[in-house]
C-alpha positions in Angstrom: -18.2 10.9 -19.3 -20.9 13.6 -19.7 -24.2 12.7 -18.1 -22.9 9.9 -15.8 -21.7 9.8 -12.2 -19.5 6.7 -12.7 -15.8 6.7 -12.1 -13.4 4.8 -14.2 -10.5 2.9 -12.6 -7.8 2.3 -15.2 -5.5 -0.3 -13.8 -4.3 -3.8 -14.6 -3.3 -7.3 -13.4 -0.3 -7.3 -11.0 -0.9 -3.8 -9.7 -1.5 -3.9 -5.9 -2.5 -0.2 -5.9 -5.1 -0.8 -8.7 -6.7 -3.6 -6.7 -6.6 -1.5 -3.5 -8.4 1.4 -5.3 -11.0 -0.9 -6.8 -11.7 -2.6 -3.5 -12.3 0.7 -1.7 -14.8 1.8 -4.4 -16.5 -1.6 -4.2 -16.7 -1.4 -0.4 -18.0 2.2 -0.5 -20.5 1.3 -3.2 -19.3 4.2 -5.4 -20.4 3.5 -9.0 -17.3 2.8 -11.2 -16.0 0.8 -14.1 -12.9 -1.3 -14.0 -10.9 -0.8 -17.2 -7.8 -2.7 -18.3 -6.7 -0.8 -21.4 -5.2 -3.0 -24.1 -1.6 -2.4 -24.9 -0.9 -0.3 -21.9 2.4 0.9 -23.3 0.7 2.2 -26.4 1.9 5.9 -26.9 -1.6 6.6 -28.3 -3.4 4.8 -25.6 -5.5 6.3 -22.8 -2.9 5.8 -20.1 -0.3 7.7 -22.1 -2.7 10.5 -22.9 -3.6 10.8 -19.2 0.0 11.5 -18.6 0.3 10.2 -15.0 3.1 7.6 -15.4 1.7 5.4 -12.7 -1.3 3.2 -12.2 -4.1 3.1 -11.2 -5.4 6.2 -13.0 -8.9 7.2 -12.1 -11.1 9.2 -14.4 -13.7 11.3 -12.6 -17.2 11.8 -13.8 -16.2 15.3 -15.0 -13.5 13.8 -17.2 -10.4 14.7 -15.1 -7.7 12.1 -14.5 -6.2 11.4 -11.1 -3.4 9.2 -9.9 -1.8 8.1 -6.6 -4.0 5.8 -4.6 -3.8 7.2 -1.0 -4.6 10.9 -2.0 -7.4 9.6 -4.3 -9.0 7.6 -1.4 -8.8 10.6 0.9 -10.2 12.9 -1.8 -13.2 10.5 -2.3 -13.9 10.8 1.4 -14.4 14.5 0.9 -16.5 14.1 -2.2 -18.7 11.3 -0.8 -18.9 12.0 2.9 -20.8 9.7 5.3 -21.0 6.8 2.8 -19.3 3.8 4.3 -16.1 5.7 5.1 -12.8 3.8 5.4 -11.5 6.4 7.9 -12.4 5.4 11.5 -14.6 8.0 13.4 -12.1 8.2 16.3 -9.2 10.6 15.4 -6.6 8.4 17.1 -7.7 5.2 15.3 -7.9 7.2 12.1 -4.2 8.1 12.4 -3.3 4.5 13.2 -5.2 3.3 10.1 -3.2 5.8 7.9 0.0 4.4 9.5 -1.0 0.8 8.6 -1.8 1.8 5.1 1.6 3.5 4.8 3.4 0.4 6.1 1.7 -1.7 3.4 2.2 0.8 0.5 5.8 1.7 1.3 7.3 -1.3 3.1 5.3 -4.5 2.4 5.7 -3.6 -1.3 9.4 -4.4 -1.1 8.6 -8.0 -0.3 5.9 -8.2 -2.9 8.1 -6.9 -5.7 11.2 -8.9 -4.7 9.2 -12.2 -4.4 7.8 -11.5 -7.9 11.1 -11.1 -9.7 13.7 -12.9 -7.6 13.2 -16.5 -8.7 12.8 -17.9 -12.1 9.5 -19.7 -11.3 8.0 -16.3 -10.2 9.5 -14.4 -13.0 8.0 -16.7 -15.7 4.6 -17.0 -14.1 4.2 -13.3 -13.2 5.4 -12.0 -16.5 3.1 -14.2 -18.5 0.1 -13.7 -16.2 0.4 -9.9 -16.3 1.0 -9.6 -20.0 -1.9 -12.0 -20.7 -4.1 -9.7 -18.7 -2.9 -6.5 -20.4 -2.8 -7.7 -24.0 -5.5 -10.4 -24.2 -5.5 -12.6 -27.3 -2.5 -12.6 -29.7 -0.3 -15.1 -31.5 2.1 -17.0 -29.3 5.3 -15.8 -30.9 4.3 -12.2 -30.5 3.1 -12.8 -26.9 6.4 -14.5 -26.0 8.4 -11.5 -27.2 6.3 -9.1 -25.1 6.7 -11.4 -22.0 10.5 -11.6 -22.4 10.8 -7.8 -22.7 8.6 -7.2 -19.7 10.3 -9.8 -17.5 13.8 -8.5 -18.3 12.7 -4.9 -17.6 11.2 -5.8 -14.2 14.1 -7.9 -13.1 16.4 -5.0 -14.0 14.3 -2.7 -11.9 14.8 -5.0 -8.9 18.4 -4.1 -8.8 17.5 -0.5 -8.0 16.1 -1.6 -4.6 19.4 -1.7 -2.8 21.7 -4.5 -1.8 19.4 -7.5 -2.4 21.5 -10.1 -0.5 21.4 -7.9 2.6 17.9 -6.4 2.3 16.0 -9.4 1.2 15.8 -11.2 4.6 14.5 -7.9 6.1 11.8 -7.6 3.5 10.8 -11.2 3.9 10.7 -10.9 7.7 8.3 -8.0 7.1 6.0 -10.2 5.0 6.1 -12.9 7.7 5.2 -10.4 10.4 2.3 -9.0 8.5 0.9 -12.5 8.0 1.3 -13.2 11.7 -0.4 -9.9 12.6 -3.5 -10.7 10.5 -3.7 -14.2 11.9 -3.7 -12.7 15.4 -6.2 -10.1 14.4 -8.9 -12.4 13.0 -9.0 -14.3 16.3 -11.0 -11.5 17.9 -11.9 -9.0 15.2 -12.5 -9.3 11.5 -10.6 -6.1 10.7 -8.0 -4.0 12.5 -10.4 -1.3 13.8 -13.5 -3.4 14.3 -16.1 -5.1 12.1 -15.6 -2.9 9.1 -12.5 -2.3 7.0 -10.4 0.8 7.2 -7.9 2.4 4.8 -5.3 0.4 6.6 -7.0 -2.9 5.9 -7.3 -2.0 2.2 -3.7 -1.0 2.0 -2.7 -4.4 3.3 -5.1 -6.1 1.0 -3.6 -4.4 -2.0 -0.2 -6.0 -1.5 -1.6 -9.3 -0.3 -3.8 -9.5 -3.4 -0.6 -10.1 -5.3 1.4 -12.0 -2.7 -1.6 -14.5 -2.6 -1.2 -15.2 -6.4 2.5 -15.1 -7.1 4.0 -18.6 -6.7 6.5 -18.3 -3.9 4.7 -15.9 -1.5 1.4 -17.6 -2.2 2.9 -20.9 -1.1 4.0 -19.3 2.1 0.6 -17.7 2.7 -1.4 -20.9 1.9 0.9 -22.9 4.2 1.3 -20.5 7.2 -1.7 -18.1 7.0 -4.8 -19.7 5.6 -7.1 -17.3 7.4 -5.1 -14.4 5.9 -5.4 -15.9 2.5 -9.2 -15.8 2.8 -9.1 -12.4 4.5 -7.6 -10.8 1.5 -10.1 -12.6 -0.8 -13.0 -11.2 1.3 -11.7 -7.6 0.9 -11.6 -7.9 -2.9 -15.3 -7.2 -2.8 -16.5 -6.1 0.6 -19.6 -4.3 -0.7 -21.8 -6.6 1.4 -19.8 -6.3 4.6 -21.5 -4.4 7.4 -19.9 -3.6 10.7 -19.0 -1.0 13.4 -15.7 0.6 14.4 -14.1 -0.8 17.6 -14.2 0.9 20.9 -11.4 3.4 20.6 -10.8 3.4 24.4 -9.8 -0.3 24.3 -6.1 -1.1 23.9 -5.0 -2.2 20.4 -5.8 -5.8 19.6 -3.0 -8.3 19.2 -2.8 -7.9 15.4 -2.8 -4.1 15.5 -0.2 -4.2 18.3 2.0 -6.5 16.1 1.9 -4.0 13.2 2.7 -1.1 15.5 5.7 -3.0 16.7 6.8 -3.4 13.1 6.3 0.3 12.6 8.4 1.2 15.7 11.3 -1.1 15.2 11.6 -1.2 11.4 9.3 1.0 9.3 9.6 4.4 10.9 13.4 4.0 11.4 13.5 3.3 7.7 11.5 6.5 6.9 13.6 8.6 9.2 16.9 7.3 7.9 15.8 7.9 4.3 14.7 11.4 5.1 18.0 12.2 6.9 20.0 10.9 3.9 18.0 13.1 1.5 18.5 16.1 3.7 22.2 15.4 3.8 22.4 15.1 0.0 23.3 11.4 0.1 22.0 9.0 -2.6 23.0 5.8 -0.8 22.9 5.2 3.0 23.1 2.4 5.5 19.9 1.8 7.3 20.9 0.8 10.8 18.5 -1.7 12.4 19.2 -4.0 15.4 23.0 -3.8 15.0 23.0 -4.4 11.3 23.3 -2.1 8.3 21.1 -2.4 5.2 22.4 -0.4 2.2 19.6 1.5 0.5 19.1 4.2 -2.1 17.2 7.3 -1.0 13.6 7.5 -2.1 12.0 10.9 -2.5 8.4 9.8 -2.3 8.9 8.0 1.0 10.2 11.3 2.5 6.8 12.8 1.5 5.1 9.9 3.2 6.9 10.6 6.5 5.9 14.3 6.3 2.3 13.4 5.6 2.3 11.1 8.6 3.8 13.7 10.8 1.2 16.2 9.6 -1.6 13.7 10.2 -0.4 13.1 13.8 0.0 16.8 14.5 -3.7 17.4 13.5 -5.0 15.0 16.2 -6.0 17.1 19.2 -7.4 16.8 22.7 -8.2 13.5 24.4 -7.6 11.4 21.3 -4.1 12.9 21.0 -3.3 12.0 24.6 -4.5 8.5 24.0 -2.6 8.2 20.8 0.6 9.6 22.4 0.4 6.8 25.0 0.0 4.1 22.4 2.6 5.4 20.0 5.2 5.9 22.8 4.6 2.3 23.9 5.6 1.0 20.5 8.5 3.5 19.8 6.5 5.4 17.2 6.0 8.8 18.8 9.4 10.4 18.5 10.0 9.5 14.8 6.6 11.1 14.0 7.4 14.5 15.5 8.2 17.5 13.3 11.8 18.8 13.4 12.2 22.6 13.3 11.1 23.9 9.9 9.6 20.6 8.7 6.0 21.8 9.0 6.6 24.2 6.1 7.9 21.3 4.0 4.8 19.2 4.0 3.6 18.8 0.4 -0.2 18.9 -0.4 -1.8 15.5 0.0 -3.8 15.6 -3.2 -4.1 13.3 -6.2 -1.5 13.7 -8.9 
């Protein structure tokens, strides 16, 4: 890497966070290479040596490796200030953009992963597509063995997501609501915070980039949300998109309002219940929503996400905070995002892994 200012994004097919990261770099016109390393499970390969355990992994021009897409995007904002930022100028809208990204990364992903491995048609297509992208050319017999191993492993992972029969309708409802929100949004504004994409738009794009390809959710999107289907294609390479942020004094558009409703009635209650169960030392808990209980395992990373959101909200001051409080209270999002006593000292650093 010596002598170059290019980044390297090491990711692969089927990874929504890899696509999100690449799309942000493309939009910001930050020089980079997209690298899909062959044999990604190779113990002698670059991913293994980087030691991150998740993708995408980004190698910086100085040779360091980073992981975890949201902290990487935020770190790049500090390293490349003023260059087509994905953070709205207005502090209130900036927080809302972070909230939208969190919904995509930590809630919409449930639908993405379940659609991918629930039905045989999706299992077969997705396993073969992803392994073809990772491994390239190889004899059919060897390829089929790799596909079978990968499919069985991923289907097994699905069982860790809680009671599938109970939770699945809730996840699919979330997917439907996101599609409806984007269809509403594009009737008056190309993106959620104006004519340019934010970190929230890119978070949604990451998950939708996969939902638009996998057979079952793609059929739904093509049938019910054609403009959304094209919207996510546009964000794959938005390097030529120019635009301005919206007037922050204006009320949220219909699409943003729909996602804030999702945050208030589903996503934030999920984060709060998960954090409470962890604090109580419980590994399984029943998420109570609208009179029903959804059995879930606790998830440590999602507790970190809630703390980060609370810290981001606490950092908003003055008139933007007053405006943000009014908006969040309207959608039932204010109280879940307030620190409990002692929580401020528990916020982990929001930095790349």
